[in-house]
C-alpha positions in Angstrom: 0.0 0.0 0.0 1.4 3.5 -0.8 2.7 5.5 2.1 3.3 9.2 2.5 5.1 10.8 5.4 5.1 14.6 5.7 7.5 16.5 8.0 7.3 20.1 9.3 11.1 20.6 9.1 13.9 19.9 6.6 15.8 16.6 6.8 12.7 14.6 7.9 12.6 16.3 11.3 10.1 17.8 13.7 6.3 17.1 13.5 5.2 14.4 11.1 2.0 12.9 9.7 1.8 9.6 7.9 -0.8 8.3 5.4 -1.1 4.7 4.4 -3.8 4.7 1.7 -4.2 4.1 -2.0 -4.8 7.8 -2.2 -5.6 10.9 -0.2 -6.4 14.4 -1.2 -6.2 17.3 1.3 -8.2 20.2 0.1 -6.9 22.5 2.8 -3.8 21.7 4.9 -5.4 23.6 7.8 -7.5 20.5 8.3 -4.4 18.6 9.5 -2.7 21.7 11.0 0.0 21.6 8.3 -0.8 24.6 6.1 2.5 26.2 4.8 4.4 23.9 7.2 5.6 21.1 4.9 9.4 21.1 4.5 10.3 17.5 3.6 8.5 14.2 2.8 9.0 10.6 2.0 6.7 8.7 -0.4 6.7 5.0 -1.1 4.9 3.0 -3.7 4.3 -0.1 -1.6 2.5 -2.6 -3.8 1.5 0.0 -6.4 3.4 0.2 -9.7 3.4 4.0 -9.5 2.6 6.8 -7.1 2.2 10.6 -7.6 2.3 13.4 -5.1 1.2 16.9 -6.2 1.7 19.8 -3.9 -0.3 23.0 -4.5 0.5 26.5 -3.2 -3.2 27.3 -2.6 -6.2 25.5 -1.2 -8.6 23.5 -3.4 -5.7 22.3 -5.6 -5.0 25.8 -7.0 -1.9 28.0 -7.5 1.5 26.8 -8.5 2.3 23.2 -8.0 5.1 20.6 -7.9 4.8 17.0 -9.0 6.8 14.1 -7.6 6.4 10.6 -9.0 7.7 7.3 -7.6 9.5 6.6 -4.4 11.0 9.9 -3.2 12.9 11.2 -0.2 12.8 14.9 -0.4 14.8 16.3 2.5 14.4 20.0 1.6 11.5 21.4 -0.4 13.4 24.6 -0.6 15.5 23.0 -3.3 12.3 23.0 -5.4 11.2 26.5 -4.3 8.4 25.0 -2.3 9.4 25.0 1.4 6.5 26.0 3.6 4.3 26.7 0.6 1.9 23.7 0.5 -1.8 24.5 1.1 -3.3 21.5 -0.5 -2.1 18.2 -1.9 -3.0 15.0 -3.8 -1.3 11.6 -3.2 -2.4 8.7 -5.3 -1.2 5.2 -6.0 -0.9 5.7 -9.7 0.7 7.9 -12.3 -1.3 11.2 -12.6 -0.7 12.8 -16.0 -0.1 16.5 -16.5 -3.5 16.7 -18.3 -5.2 15.1 -15.2 -3.6 17.6 -12.9 -4.8 20.4 -15.1 -8.3 18.9 -14.9 -8.1 18.7 -11.1 -7.1 22.4 -11.0 -9.9 23.5 -13.4 -12.6 21.5 -11.6 -11.2 22.0 -8.1 -12.0 18.3 -7.5 -9.8 15.4 -6.3 -9.6 12.2 -8.4 -12.4 9.7 -7.8 -12.0 6.8 -5.4 -9.6 8.4 -2.9 -10.2 9.9 0.5 -10.6 13.7 0.6 -9.8 15.6 3.7 -11.5 19.0 3.9 -11.4 21.8 6.5 
């Protein structure tokens, strides 16, 4: 099963939250008290062939975004100009295409069949 661990500080330190699901969407990071606090993360595919994490700078999957695919250990989101900038995210156990991400932004809706956390 795919796994995502979020950390409030660089180098996988400080407060953390872990998700073990086939997919999760967080419409507003305030719902988990992590708005603009994300500094590092670890994502694992588990038994899935692929996994995609999309970080958005605004709530409801809006604003600028960064896409990470596959198993990743990102110790410093500052290297991607995204430290403490995440206000919503989507983590899904498959490869999301760029076209699907554009559709998510235009509809402001998470992909079907995953848990969505709202504020």
